[in-house]
C-alpha positions in Angstrom: -83.9 68.1 -13.0 -83.2 65.9 -10.1 -82.2 67.6 -6.9 -79.3 65.4 -5.7 -78.7 67.6 -2.7 -82.2 67.1 -1.4 -81.9 63.3 -1.9 -78.5 63.1 -0.2 -79.9 64.2 3.2 -82.5 61.3 3.6 -79.9 58.8 2.2 -77.4 60.0 4.8 -80.0 59.7 7.5 -80.9 56.2 6.5 -77.3 55.1 6.3 -76.6 56.5 9.8 -79.7 54.8 11.2 -78.8 51.5 9.7 -75.2 51.7 10.9 -76.3 52.5 14.4 -78.7 49.6 14.5 -76.0 47.2 13.2 -73.6 48.5 15.8 -76.1 48.1 18.6 -77.0 44.5 17.4 -73.4 43.4 17.2 -72.6 44.8 20.7 -75.7 43.2 22.1 -74.8 39.8 20.7 -71.2 40.1 21.9 -72.5 41.0 25.4 -75.0 38.2 25.4 -72.3 35.7 24.3 -70.0 37.0 27.0 -72.7 36.5 29.7 -73.3 33.0 28.4 -69.6 32.1 28.5 -69.3 33.6 32.0 -72.3 31.5 33.1 -70.7 28.4 31.8 -67.6 29.0 33.9 -69.3 30.3 37.0 -67.8 29.4 40.4 -70.1 26.9 42.2 -72.1 28.3 45.1 -71.3 25.4 47.5 -68.0 23.6 48.0 -67.5 20.1 46.8 -70.0 17.6 48.2 -67.8 15.4 50.4 -70.6 13.1 51.7 -71.8 12.4 48.2 -68.3 11.5 47.0 -67.9 9.2 50.0 -71.2 7.4 49.2 -70.3 7.0 45.5 -66.9 5.7 46.3 -68.4 3.1 48.7 -71.1 2.2 46.2 -68.6 1.8 43.3 -65.8 0.3 45.3 -63.1 -1.3 43.0 -61.0 -4.3 44.0 -57.5 -3.6 45.3 -54.6 -5.0 43.4 -54.2 -8.7 44.2 -57.9 -9.3 44.8 -60.1 -11.1 42.3 -63.4 -9.8 43.6 -64.4 -6.8 45.5 -65.5 -7.2 49.0 -69.2 -6.0 49.1 -69.9 -3.1 51.3 -72.6 -3.9 53.9 -76.0 -2.2 53.4 -75.8 -0.6 56.9 -72.6 1.2 55.9 -74.2 2.4 52.6 -77.3 3.5 54.5 -75.2 5.5 57.0 -73.3 7.1 54.2 -76.5 8.0 52.4 -78.0 9.4 55.5 -74.9 11.6 56.0 -75.3 12.7 52.5 -79.0 13.6 53.1 -77.9 15.6 56.2 -75.5 17.7 54.2 -78.3 18.3 51.6 -80.6 19.5 54.4 -77.9 22.0 55.6 -77.5 23.3 52.0 -81.2 23.7 51.6 -81.5 25.7 54.8 -78.6 27.9 53.6 -80.3 28.5 50.2 -83.7 29.3 51.8 -82.1 31.8 54.2 -80.0 33.5 51.5 -82.6 33.8 48.7 -84.8 36.7 50.2 -81.7 38.9 51.0 -80.1 38.1 47.7 -83.2 39.0 45.7 -83.5 42.3 47.5 -79.9 43.1 46.8 -80.4 42.3 43.2 -83.4 44.6 42.9 -81.4 47.4 44.4 -78.5 46.8 42.1 -76.1 46.0 44.9 -75.1 42.6 43.3 -74.6 41.6 39.7 -76.3 39.0 37.6 -73.4 36.7 37.8 -74.0 36.1 41.5 -77.7 35.5 40.9 -77.0 33.0 38.1 -74.7 31.1 40.5 -77.5 31.0 43.1 -80.0 29.7 40.5 -77.6 27.1 39.4 -77.1 26.0 43.0 -80.9 25.7 43.4 -81.2 23.5 40.4 -78.3 21.3 41.5 -80.0 20.9 44.9 -83.2 19.8 43.3 -81.3 17.2 41.2 -79.4 16.1 44.3 -82.6 15.5 46.3 -84.1 13.4 43.6 -80.9 11.3 43.4 -80.9 10.7 47.1 -84.5 9.6 47.1 -83.8 7.2 44.3 -80.8 5.7 46.0 -82.7 5.4 49.3 -85.6 3.5 47.5 -83.0 1.2 45.9 -81.5 0.3 49.2 -84.8 -0.1 51.0 -88.3 0.2 49.5 -90.1 3.3 50.8 -87.1 4.7 52.6 -86.9 7.6 50.1 -90.1 9.1 51.7 -88.7 9.3 55.2 -84.9 9.7 54.7 -85.1 13.5 54.7 -87.3 13.5 57.8 -84.6 11.5 59.7 -81.9 13.7 58.3 -83.8 16.9 59.3 -84.1 15.6 62.9 -80.4 14.8 63.0 -79.5 18.3 61.7 -81.8 20.0 64.2 -80.3 17.9 67.1 -76.8 18.9 66.0 -77.8 22.6 65.9 -79.3 22.3 69.4 -76.2 20.7 70.8 -74.0 23.4 69.2 -76.1 26.1 70.8 -76.0 24.4 74.2 -72.2 24.1 74.0 -72.0 27.8 73.0 -74.2 28.8 75.9 -72.2 26.7 78.3 -68.9 28.2 77.1 -70.5 31.7 77.4 -71.8 30.9 80.9 -68.3 30.3 82.2 -67.1 33.7 80.9 -70.2 35.4 82.2 -69.7 33.8 85.6 -66.1 35.1 85.8 -67.2 38.6 84.8 -70.0 38.6 87.4 -67.5 37.4 90.1 -65.2 40.3 89.2 -68.1 42.8 89.3 -69.4 41.4 92.6 -65.9 41.7 94.1 -65.6 45.3 93.0 -69.1 46.2 94.3 -68.3 44.6 97.6 -65.0 46.5 97.9 -66.8 49.8 97.2 -69.5 49.0 99.7 -66.9 48.2 102.4 -65.0 51.4 101.5 -68.2 53.4 102.0 -68.9 51.8 105.3 -65.3 52.6 106.5 -65.9 56.3 105.4 -69.2 56.5 107.3 -67.8 55.1 110.5 -65.8 58.2 111.7 -68.8 60.5 111.0 -71.0 58.2 113.1 -68.7 58.3 116.1 -68.4 62.1 115.9 -72.2 62.4 115.9 -72.5 60.2 118.9 -69.8 62.3 120.8 -71.5 65.6 120.0 -74.9 64.1 121.1 -73.3 63.0 124.4 -71.8 66.4 125.0 -75.1 68.1 124.4 -76.9 66.1 127.1 -75.2 67.8 130.2 -75.9 71.2 128.9 -79.6 70.5 128.6 -79.6 69.1 132.2 -78.0 72.4 133.4 -80.6 74.5 131.6 -83.3 72.4 133.1 -81.9 72.9 136.6 -81.7 76.7 136.0 -85.3 76.7 134.8 -86.4 74.7 137.9 -84.5 77.1 140.2 -86.2 80.1 138.6 -89.6 78.4 139.1 -88.8 77.9 142.8 -87.7 81.5 143.1 -90.9 82.6 141.5 -93.0 80.5 143.8 -91.1 81.8 146.9 -91.5 85.3 145.7 -95.3 84.8 145.4 -95.6 83.9 149.2 -95.5 87.4 150.6 -97.8 88.5 147.8 -100.3 85.9 148.8 -100.0 86.6 152.5 -100.6 90.3 152.0 -104.4 90.0 151.8 -104.5 87.7 154.7 -102.7 90.2 156.9 -105.1 92.8 155.7 -108.1 90.9 156.8 -106.5 90.2 160.1 -105.9 93.8 160.6 -109.5 94.6 159.9 -110.6 92.1 162.4 -108.3 93.5 165.0 -109.7 96.9 164.3 -113.2 95.7 164.8 -112.3 94.3 168.2 -111.0 97.6 169.2 
């Protein structure tokens, strides 16, 4: 006889296992599709590229109403616009390079989400495509210019950064000078105040020293008088033996 109760337990276990796996797979697919959809509508990392838009508008300039042909844009204007576009690309490359280490560390710690990292990776890919496009446009305007256009743009960006730092230092120097003038004035006023406070004590010290000098002179006079008295008192004592000798001599004559 078949034990249906014993067979029901493994069938129930299998059904629960299959149901849990199906639920997990459906949730995983929905989550993956949600990430893909969110990556498709991610906000761009950088704002719109104004210099690129200006260059493209100059390159594909359309005739105004009433004109049969478009006026060709001089190559010098196109080169200047393309150079400004390359300068903006250099600034964005520097921003990406400086932000990547910090962003990767924050991603490893879990401080930022995958969405921000996906935006950053997309910005890197866009910059690679932008650099290739600029090099091709530069070679189309002048043969071999694509190899040196980014060197020129890098020098221009560095010069601009240096000028901004110099202007910032000059603006800060003015505020530092004003602060130092205030500190110097306060220190000078405190020093003059200390000198004014020390002046009365100096005069009192001189007065006390002047008053002490006559007293010392009187004491010296007293000491000198005592010495003279002692010398005068010693006269008879010294004359005593002489009189004694004289007396002996007189006695011998007698």
